[in-house]
N, C-alpha and C positions, 0 to 999 in steps of 0.2 A: 333552759330550765324555767318552768312556770313559776310565777310569783303570785302571792295573795294581794300585793299592793298594786293599785292601778298605775298605769304609765301615762306620761304626757310628753309628746314631742314638741319642742319649741325651736323655732328658727331664730338665730341671733345674728346681728351684724358682726363683722369681724372685730370691731372695737370692744363691744360688750363681751364677746367670746374670750378675747385676750385678757380682759379684766378678771373674769371668772377663773380663767386658767391660772393667772398669777396668784390670786387669792388661794386657790386650791393648793398650789405648790408651796406657798408660804405656810399654810396651816397643815400641810400633810394630809389633805383630804381629797376625795374624788371631786371632780367638777359637778357631778350630780348632787352630791351632798351639799356642796357650797350653794348651788342654785336653789336647792330645796330650802336651806336655811335662810337665804335671802328672801325667798318668797314668803316663808313663814313670818319673818320680821315685818315685811311690807304689809301682809294681811293683818297682823296684830296692830300695827300703826293705823291702818285704815279702819279697823274695827273700833279702836279707841276714839278716833275722830268722829265716827258715826254715833257712838254712844254719848260722846260729849255734846254733839249737836242735839240729840234727843233730850238730854238733861237740860240744856239751855232753853229749849222750847217749853218744856214742862215748867221750868222756873219762871219764864216770862208770863205764863198763863196763871200762875199761882196768885191768889188774891191776897194772902197774908204771908209775909216773910219775916224772919227774925235775923238780926245780925248775929255774927259768930259769937260775940261776947254775951249777948242775951241768951242764946241757945245753950251755952255751956255754964250758965249761972246755976 
């Protein structure tokens, strides 16, 4: 049956496969759903780290900064 969502084939080692299989059984989900959720979480974490790095770079280039206390007075 055709689907609108793109597909991705991933080759796993047996240990990782077993971990995903175990999680899927515990949560009553398919292995595909578990793998998708794990990838989404990893991408969110990666994105957060990248955005944090960008903010730190901007902050270091800033000429004038205020302390938290002064900013909220």
